N, C-alpha and C positions, 0 to 999 in steps of 0.2 A: 504494500500500500504506500502510495506517494503522499508527501506532505505538500499541500497547496498553500502558497504564500500570496497574500494580497496586501499591498502597501496602501498608504493613505490616499495616494493619487487614484488608485483603482476604486477604493471605497467612495470617493467623491464622484467618480465617473458613474458608479452604480446608482447614486442618488439622482443623477440627471437623466437616466434612461426612462423611456416611456413605460408606464405601469403594465401595459399589456405584454411586454417582452421580458420584464424583470424576473418573473418566476422561472421561465425557461432558461434564461442566462444563468441564474443562480444554480439551477439544477445541472446545467452543462459544466459549470466550474466545479461543482461538488463531484461530478462524475469523473473529472480528470484525476482524482485521487485513486480511483480504481483502475482506470484505463487512460493513460496520458496520450495515447495515440488512437482516438476513437475513429470509427468509420467516417470518412468525409474530411478528416483533418488534412491539411496541406502543409508540407515543409516549405518554408519560405526560402527563396533563392538568395544566395549571398550570405547565408549564416549557417552555422553548424548545427544549432539546436533550437531554432525558433520555428514555431508552428502556428497555424491559424485554424480556428473553427468558425463556422457560420451558424448564427442563430437568428433566423429571419433576416432583418435588414441590418443587424449588428454583427460585428466581428470581434473575436477575442484572440489576441496574440499572446503567446506564452512561450516560456523557455523550459526545457526539460533537462534536468541534471540526473542522469541515471546512476551515477556513482554514489550519490547521497540520497537518492529517491526523493527528489524535490521537483515540484512544478511551480514556477513563478509566473504569475499573470503580469504581463508587461503593459498591455493597453486594451481598453474596451472602448469602442466608439462605433458610430454609424458607418456604414460601408463607404460613403462618399468622403469621409474624413480620416479614415483609419491609417492610410499610407502616407499622409502628409507629414 
């Protein structure tokens, strides 16, 4: 089981998310502790351990550290703003 790390910036981003998507985003983040590479995740080009999952119109970018069993959520945002 992986440890999921959320910093203050991520918690603030979660407060700004539309209420209709919030439960599914929280569930997806919690599920990363069981399976950090779920079906549909995409490894981002140009990085060794950054991945993306889609939840509706939102994207969650996270980093996996297999040696210490840690998943760190890096960014959560709308799909039009996530890669800026």
